[in-house]
C-alpha atoms as one frame of an Amber mdcrd trajectory, in Angstrom:
protein
   0.000   0.000   0.000   1.276   3.457  -0.954   0.884   6.203   1.647   1.290
   9.788   0.498   1.629  12.574   3.059  -1.254  15.038   2.874   1.161  17.925
   2.432   2.060  16.773  -1.077  -1.520  16.220  -2.242  -3.243  19.030  -4.148
  -6.059  20.711  -2.227  -9.457  19.168  -2.874 -11.965  21.373  -4.658 -14.768
  22.386  -2.366 -12.865  22.536   0.920 -14.417  25.169   3.167 -11.319  27.402
   3.009 -11.210  27.441  -0.792 -14.299  29.632  -1.323 -16.228  32.404   0.399
 -19.644  33.986   0.053 -19.805  37.592  -1.010 -22.638  40.089  -1.117 -23.329
  43.696  -1.952 -21.760  45.784   0.830 -24.806  48.076   0.784 -26.920  45.218
   2.118 -27.409  45.253   5.882 -26.976  41.483   6.317 -23.704  40.727   8.138
 -23.807  36.898   8.184 -26.056  34.047   7.112 -26.995  30.628   8.482 -26.607
  27.576   6.248 -30.378  26.941   6.243 -31.074  30.554   5.289 -28.513  30.383
   2.486 -30.276  27.294   1.148 -33.552  29.229   1.129 -31.871  32.100  -0.732
 -30.455  29.791  -3.412 -33.699  27.835  -3.847 -36.097  30.766  -4.016 -37.799
  30.275  -0.648 -36.353  33.603   0.526 -37.151  36.511  -1.760 -35.426  39.303
   0.199 -31.951  39.576   1.677 -31.607  42.442   4.130 -34.667  44.096   2.624
 -33.418  43.840  -0.971 -34.644  41.483  -3.685 -32.342  38.467  -3.855 -30.194
  38.004  -6.946 -28.228  34.799  -6.730 -25.038  34.357  -8.706 -23.819  30.855
  -9.506 -20.857  29.341 -11.298 -21.144  26.993 -14.230 -22.178  23.388 -13.573
 -18.572  22.197 -13.480 -17.237  25.104 -11.410 -15.647  24.759  -8.014 -17.863
  27.590  -6.793 -21.051  25.671  -7.553 -19.609  22.442  -6.134 -18.681  24.269
  -2.911 -22.167  25.792  -2.651 -23.952  22.497  -3.317 -21.684  20.810  -0.790
 -22.902  23.192   1.925 -26.361  21.711   1.326 -25.138  18.092   1.087 -26.084
  18.055  -2.596 -24.364  17.517  -5.912 -24.023  20.502  -8.248 -26.342  18.848
 -10.745 -29.059  18.379  -8.112 -28.805  21.969  -6.893 -29.040  23.253 -10.472
 -32.092  21.085 -11.054 -33.755  22.504  -7.942 -32.936  26.060  -9.015 -34.298
  25.462 -12.530 -37.549  24.091 -11.086 -37.950  27.161  -8.884 -37.228  29.558
 -11.741 -39.644  27.735 -14.063 -42.408  27.815 -11.437 -41.863  31.541 -10.896
 -40.662  31.127  -7.326 -37.273  32.735  -7.880 -35.364  35.045 -10.194 -33.109
  33.413 -12.714 -29.595  33.323 -11.228 -26.757  35.118 -12.942 -24.211  32.594
 -14.215 -20.728  33.983 -13.631 -17.929  32.313 -15.550 -15.246  34.424 -13.850
 -14.686  36.078 -10.504 -14.940  39.490 -12.159 -18.372  38.549 -13.509 -19.446
  37.503 -10.012 -18.176  40.813  -8.589 -20.043  42.790 -11.257 -23.310  40.926
 -10.640 -23.086  41.486  -6.891 -22.115  45.137  -7.337 -25.140  45.827  -9.528
 -27.654  44.102  -7.221 -28.127  45.196  -3.615 -29.526  41.708  -2.908 -26.713
  39.984  -4.810 -24.924  37.000  -3.315 -22.212  34.834  -4.899 -19.428  32.369
  -4.181 -15.862  33.268  -5.165 -12.436  31.775  -4.514 -11.148  32.739  -1.067
  -8.023  34.164  -2.699 -10.224  36.784  -4.411 -11.463  38.064  -1.051  -8.158
  39.879  -0.548  -8.985  42.241  -3.426 -12.735  42.791  -3.190 -14.180  45.871
  -4.873 -15.163  48.533  -2.308 -18.889  47.792  -2.672 -18.576  44.009  -2.197
 -18.086  42.299   1.168 -17.576  38.779   2.485 -20.767  37.260   3.886 -19.769
  34.890   6.711 -21.565  31.556   6.728 -22.516  30.462  10.239
């Protein structure tokens, strides 16, 4: 049996430290519970801090979407299916699909109720009107 020290293995996509939630800094929400985040991303919650929710997601194969789905003990494909059902039924706004971190920043900046997942490394250089949204 081959044993490889963890220090030489590449980090696994979806580890909690790899990604962070961001939101529009003009929104009064300062943190969010996992259950509340699920409601935001599945259309059960329509307002975030008094503003209409605008979710931002990565592409189906993105680490951002995998990280988000993992918070809900789901696969990316299953979360996307749930979101599509909610959009089709009129229960939620269509999410913005961000292919890059800059696209995620722009979507959050232009929507007071915007919320997205970005790589943790991007949090060091957030635009002035975007803030980290701690997940409790």
